[in-house]
A tleap script that builds the chain and sets N, CA, C and O, in Angstrom:
source leaprc.protein.ff14SB
mol = sequence {
  NMET TRP GLY ILE TYR SER VAL LEU LEU MET
  ARG ARG PRO ALA GLY VAL PRO PRO LEU ALA
  LEU LEU SER ALA THR ILE ILE VAL ALA LEU
  VAL LEU MET LEU PRO ALA TYR LEU ALA HIE
  PRO VAL GLY LEU PRO MET SER LEU PRO VAL
  ALA GLY ALA LEU ALA TYR VAL GLY ILE PHE
  ALA SER ALA LEU GLY TYR CILE
}
set mol.1.N position { -25.372 170.454 44.687 }
set mol.1.CA position { -26.051 169.234 44.347 }
set mol.1.C position { -27.108 168.886 45.397 }
set mol.1.O position { -28.114 168.251 45.082 }
set mol.2.N position { -26.879 169.301 46.639 }
set mol.2.CA position { -27.861 168.981 47.680 }
set mol.2.C position { -29.187 169.665 47.386 }
set mol.2.O position { -30.248 169.082 47.609 }
set mol.3.N position { -29.137 170.896 46.887 }
set mol.3.CA position { -30.366 171.609 46.548 }
set mol.3.C position { -31.129 170.916 45.431 }
set mol.3.O position { -32.353 170.802 45.483 }
set mol.4.N position { -30.401 170.455 44.421 }
set mol.4.CA position { -31.043 169.732 43.317 }
set mol.4.C position { -31.667 168.444 43.834 }
set mol.4.O position { -32.792 168.106 43.467 }
set mol.5.N position { -30.942 167.725 44.684 }
set mol.5.CA position { -31.476 166.489 45.254 }
set mol.5.C position { -32.741 166.768 46.061 }
set mol.5.O position { -33.704 166.005 45.979 }
set mol.6.N position { -32.752 167.847 46.837 }
set mol.6.CA position { -33.917 168.166 47.660 }
set mol.6.C position { -35.141 168.448 46.798 }
set mol.6.O position { -36.250 168.023 47.125 }
set mol.7.N position { -34.936 169.167 45.692 }
set mol.7.CA position { -36.053 169.445 44.789 }
set mol.7.C position { -36.525 168.155 44.120 }
set mol.7.O position { -37.726 167.906 44.016 }
set mol.8.N position { -35.571 167.335 43.667 }
set mol.8.CA position { -35.955 166.080 43.025 }
set mol.8.C position { -36.651 165.131 43.995 }
set mol.8.O position { -37.525 164.364 43.592 }
set mol.9.N position { -36.273 165.178 45.256 }
set mol.9.CA position { -36.882 164.307 46.248 }
set mol.9.C position { -38.360 164.617 46.421 }
set mol.9.O position { -39.172 163.712 46.610 }
set mol.10.N position { -38.710 165.903 46.357 }
set mol.10.CA position { -40.117 166.274 46.485 }
set mol.10.C position { -40.917 165.861 45.247 }
set mol.10.O position { -42.120 165.617 45.345 }
set mol.11.N position { -40.268 165.781 44.097 }
set mol.11.CA position { -40.963 165.479 42.847 }
set mol.11.C position { -40.769 164.048 42.364 }
set mol.11.O position { -41.183 163.721 41.252 }
set mol.12.N position { -40.162 163.200 43.155 }
set mol.12.CA position { -39.866 161.836 42.709 }
set mol.12.C position { -41.141 161.029 42.532 }
set mol.12.O position { -42.108 161.214 43.271 }
set mol.13.N position { -41.143 160.133 41.551 }
set mol.13.CA position { -42.298 159.248 41.393 }
set mol.13.C position { -42.433 158.325 42.601 }
set mol.13.O position { -41.457 158.053 43.301 }
set mol.14.N position { -43.636 157.855 42.831 }
set mol.14.CA position { -43.927 157.042 44.018 }
set mol.14.C position { -43.126 155.748 44.059 }
set mol.14.O position { -42.839 155.247 45.146 }
set mol.15.N position { -42.758 155.194 42.909 }
set mol.15.CA position { -42.062 153.915 42.891 }
set mol.15.C position { -40.560 154.012 43.053 }
set mol.15.O position { -39.888 152.984 43.134 }
set mol.16.N position { -40.015 155.209 43.103 }
set mol.16.CA position { -38.559 155.377 43.196 }
set mol.16.C position { -38.170 155.592 44.660 }
set mol.16.O position { -38.601 156.564 45.281 }
set mol.17.N position { -37.357 154.687 45.212 }
set mol.17.CA position { -36.916 154.872 46.598 }
set mol.17.C position { -35.978 156.082 46.726 }
set mol.17.O position { -35.229 156.375 45.795 }
set mol.18.N position { -36.010 156.781 47.856 }
set mol.18.CA position { -35.151 157.950 48.044 }
set mol.18.C position { -33.663 157.632 47.892 }
set mol.18.O position { -32.913 158.451 47.361 }
set mol.19.N position { -33.228 156.463 48.345 }
set mol.19.CA position { -31.816 156.101 48.244 }
set mol.19.C position { -31.396 155.907 46.786 }
set mol.19.O position { -30.269 156.240 46.418 }
set mol.20.N position { -32.280 155.381 45.969 }
set mol.20.CA position { -31.976 155.225 44.546 }
set mol.20.C position { -31.861 156.587 43.876 }
set mol.20.O position { -30.997 156.787 43.021 }
set mol.21.N position { -32.718 157.519 44.253 }
set mol.21.CA position { -32.638 158.872 43.704 }
set mol.21.C position { -31.343 159.550 44.143 }
set mol.21.O position { -30.698 160.230 43.345 }
set mol.22.N position { -30.961 159.368 45.403 }
set mol.22.CA position { -29.705 159.929 45.896 }
set mol.22.C position { -28.515 159.356 45.129 }
set mol.22.O position { -27.615 160.099 44.736 }
set mol.23.N position { -28.507 158.058 44.918 }
set mol.23.CA position { -27.416 157.414 44.187 }
set mol.23.C position { -27.327 157.941 42.763 }
set mol.23.O position { -26.235 158.228 42.273 }
set mol.24.N position { -28.458 158.070 42.103 }
set mol.24.CA position { -28.469 158.588 40.737 }
set mol.24.C position { -27.985 160.036 40.695 }
set mol.24.O position { -27.258 160.417 39.778 }
set mol.25.N position { -28.376 160.834 41.667 }
set mol.25.CA position { -27.937 162.229 41.723 }
set mol.25.C position { -26.431 162.313 41.924 }
set mol.25.O position { -25.772 163.141 41.294 }
set mol.26.N position { -25.879 161.476 42.783 }
set mol.26.CA position { -24.434 161.469 43.031 }
set mol.26.C position { -23.677 161.053 41.781 }
set mol.26.O position { -22.653 161.652 41.451 }
set mol.27.N position { -24.161 160.041 41.084 }
set mol.27.CA position { -23.493 159.574 39.867 }
set mol.27.C position { -23.506 160.659 38.800 }
set mol.27.O position { -22.491 160.894 38.145 }
set mol.28.N position { -24.644 161.321 38.620 }
set mol.28.CA position { -24.722 162.403 37.632 }
set mol.28.C position { -23.775 163.536 38.013 }
set mol.28.O position { -23.101 164.091 37.146 }
set mol.29.N position { -23.713 163.885 39.293 }
set mol.29.CA position { -22.814 164.951 39.740 }
set mol.29.C position { -21.356 164.580 39.489 }
set mol.29.O position { -20.570 165.420 39.051 }
set mol.30.N position { -20.991 163.337 39.762 }
set mol.30.CA position { -19.615 162.901 39.521 }
set mol.30.C position { -19.258 162.978 38.042 }
set mol.30.O position { -18.165 163.417 37.683 }
set mol.31.N position { -20.178 162.552 37.191 }
set mol.31.CA position { -19.923 162.587 35.753 }
set mol.31.C position { -19.796 164.034 35.276 }
set mol.31.O position { -18.950 164.332 34.434 }
set mol.32.N position { -20.628 164.938 35.806 }
set mol.32.CA position { -20.575 166.337 35.381 }
set mol.32.C position { -19.334 167.064 35.899 }
set mol.32.O position { -18.817 167.955 35.224 }
set mol.33.N position { -18.854 166.698 37.079 }
set mol.33.CA position { -17.699 167.393 37.663 }
set mol.33.C position { -16.360 166.791 37.260 }
set mol.33.O position { -15.324 167.437 37.418 }
set mol.34.N position { -16.363 165.574 36.746 }
set mol.34.CA position { -15.115 164.908 36.389 }
set mol.34.C position { -14.288 165.680 35.356 }
set mol.34.O position { -13.079 165.804 35.550 }
set mol.35.N position { -14.867 166.207 34.272 }
set mol.35.CA position { -14.037 166.954 33.313 }
set mol.35.C position { -13.343 168.171 33.937 }
set mol.35.O position { -12.186 168.448 33.619 }
set mol.36.N position { -14.021 168.885 34.805 }
set mol.36.CA position { -13.401 170.040 35.461 }
set mol.36.C position { -12.252 169.603 36.355 }
set mol.36.O position { -11.222 170.274 36.409 }
set mol.37.N position { -12.411 168.501 37.049 }
set mol.37.CA position { -11.342 168.005 37.908 }
set mol.37.C position { -10.148 167.550 37.084 }
set mol.37.O position { -9.003 167.826 37.442 }
set mol.38.N position { -10.405 166.861 35.997 }
set mol.38.CA position { -9.305 166.386 35.156 }
set mol.38.C position { -8.566 167.536 34.493 }
set mol.38.O position { -7.361 167.444 34.260 }
set mol.39.N position { -9.267 168.611 34.188 }
set mol.39.CA position { -8.626 169.779 33.576 }
set mol.39.C position { -7.780 170.550 34.584 }
set mol.39.O position { -6.743 171.105 34.219 }
set mol.40.N position { -8.200 170.592 35.833 }
set mol.40.CA position { -7.499 171.355 36.863 }
set mol.40.C position { -7.430 170.551 38.156 }
set mol.40.O position { -8.122 170.888 39.116 }
set mol.41.N position { -6.621 169.502 38.211 }
set mol.41.CA position { -6.551 168.716 39.453 }
set mol.41.C position { -5.946 169.544 40.588 }
set mol.41.O position { -5.028 170.338 40.385 }
set mol.42.N position { -6.476 169.339 41.758 }
set mol.42.CA position { -6.004 170.066 42.939 }
set mol.42.C position { -5.330 169.065 43.861 }
set mol.42.O position { -5.921 168.057 44.248 }
set mol.43.N position { -4.105 169.354 44.201 }
set mol.43.CA position { -3.402 168.488 45.128 }
set mol.43.C position { -3.364 169.138 46.502 }
set mol.43.O position { -2.822 170.233 46.656 }
set mol.44.N position { -3.932 168.478 47.495 }
set mol.44.CA position { -3.893 168.989 48.856 }
set mol.44.C position { -2.722 168.364 49.596 }
set mol.44.O position { -2.600 167.140 49.643 }
set mol.45.N position { -1.867 169.186 50.168 }
set mol.45.CA position { -0.818 168.605 51.000 }
set mol.45.C position { -1.455 168.090 52.289 }
set mol.45.O position { -2.052 168.862 53.039 }
set mol.46.N position { -1.330 166.794 52.547 }
set mol.46.CA position { -1.978 166.215 53.714 }
set mol.46.C position { -1.160 166.524 54.964 }
set mol.46.O position { 0.011 166.162 55.076 }
set mol.47.N position { -1.812 167.197 55.884 }
set mol.47.CA position { -1.217 167.506 57.177 }
set mol.47.C position { -2.313 167.349 58.225 }
set mol.47.O position { -3.473 167.119 57.882 }
set mol.48.N position { -1.961 167.468 59.463 }
set mol.48.CA position { -2.944 167.305 60.529 }
set mol.48.C position { -4.065 168.345 60.446 }
set mol.48.O position { -5.228 167.972 60.600 }
set mol.49.N position { -3.774 169.632 60.211 }
set mol.49.CA position { -4.873 170.599 60.076 }
set mol.49.C position { -5.789 170.305 58.875 }
set mol.49.O position { -7.005 170.474 58.966 }
set mol.50.N position { -5.207 169.866 57.759 }
set mol.50.CA position { -6.022 169.536 56.589 }
set mol.50.C position { -6.890 168.321 56.885 }
set mol.50.O position { -8.075 168.315 56.553 }
set mol.51.N position { -6.322 167.300 57.500 }
set mol.51.CA position { -7.090 166.104 57.852 }
set mol.51.C position { -8.193 166.445 58.843 }
set mol.51.O position { -9.296 165.905 58.746 }
set mol.52.N position { -7.919 167.318 59.779 }
set mol.52.CA position { -8.944 167.737 60.737 }
set mol.52.C position { -10.077 168.502 60.067 }
set mol.52.O position { -11.248 168.301 60.391 }
set mol.53.N position { -9.727 169.376 59.134 }
set mol.53.CA position { -10.759 170.127 58.416 }
set mol.53.C position { -11.622 169.205 57.576 }
set mol.53.O position { -12.842 169.366 57.536 }
set mol.54.N position { -11.004 168.237 56.901 }
set mol.54.CA position { -11.773 167.281 56.097 }
set mol.54.C position { -12.680 166.418 56.976 }
set mol.54.O position { -13.821 166.132 56.612 }
set mol.55.N position { -12.168 166.012 58.122 }
set mol.55.CA position { -12.980 165.214 59.038 }
set mol.55.C position { -14.149 166.030 59.572 }
set mol.55.O position { -15.261 165.516 59.692 }
set mol.56.N position { -13.906 167.300 59.892 }
set mol.56.CA position { -14.975 168.167 60.378 }
set mol.56.C position { -16.074 168.306 59.335 }
set mol.56.O position { -17.251 168.115 59.638 }
set mol.57.N position { -15.694 168.634 58.122 }
set mol.57.CA position { -16.676 168.826 57.062 }
set mol.57.C position { -17.375 167.510 56.730 }
set mol.57.O position { -18.592 167.479 56.549 }
set mol.58.N position { -16.619 166.443 56.654 }
set mol.58.CA position { -17.190 165.156 56.254 }
set mol.58.C position { -18.049 164.511 57.306 }
set mol.58.O position { -19.012 163.822 56.969 }
set mol.59.N position { -17.737 164.709 58.571 }
set mol.59.CA position { -18.450 163.996 59.633 }
set mol.59.C position { -19.430 164.927 60.358 }
set mol.59.O position { -20.642 164.714 60.322 }
set mol.60.N position { -18.899 165.942 61.005 }
set mol.60.CA position { -19.730 166.739 61.898 }
set mol.60.C position { -20.723 167.629 61.143 }
set mol.60.O position { -21.907 167.643 61.477 }
set mol.61.N position { -20.268 168.357 60.153 }
set mol.61.CA position { -21.174 169.232 59.414 }
set mol.61.C position { -22.226 168.438 58.648 }
set mol.61.O position { -23.387 168.842 58.592 }
set mol.62.N position { -21.835 167.328 58.065 }
set mol.62.CA position { -22.790 166.492 57.343 }
set mol.62.C position { -23.804 165.868 58.292 }
set mol.62.O position { -24.989 165.789 57.969 }
set mol.63.N position { -23.352 165.430 59.450 }
set mol.63.CA position { -24.263 164.837 60.431 }
set mol.63.C position { -25.261 165.876 60.930 }
set mol.63.O position { -26.439 165.565 61.108 }
set mol.64.N position { -24.810 167.085 61.155 }
set mol.64.CA position { -25.723 168.152 61.605 }
set mol.64.C position { -26.746 168.491 60.524 }
set mol.64.O position { -27.859 168.916 60.834 }
set mol.65.N position { -26.377 168.307 59.269 }
set mol.65.CA position { -27.309 168.583 58.185 }
set mol.65.C position { -28.496 167.643 58.163 }
set mol.65.O position { -29.549 167.988 57.626 }
set mol.66.N position { -28.345 166.470 58.732 }
set mol.66.CA position { -29.425 165.480 58.757 }
set mol.66.C position { -30.347 165.649 59.953 }
set mol.66.O position { -31.408 165.027 60.015 }
set mol.67.N position { -29.943 166.494 60.911 }
set mol.67.CA position { -30.766 166.678 62.125 }
set mol.67.C position { -31.901 167.623 61.837 }
set mol.67.O position { -32.706 167.909 62.723 }
savepdb mol mol.pdb
quit
């Protein structure tokens, strides 16, 4: 979805703020991925290594992507 957002960001109309485009892209992605999730839900057993991996991906890798 990040690649699609990046392409759409370059082609966005002048009156559309980037944050509004990001929000719309996220909503469309959620709607498109929801049926697959409902068909095959994944349960993660929460443990310290799993929480650490999620924190790493969610915080550090995402923050580095903006640099």
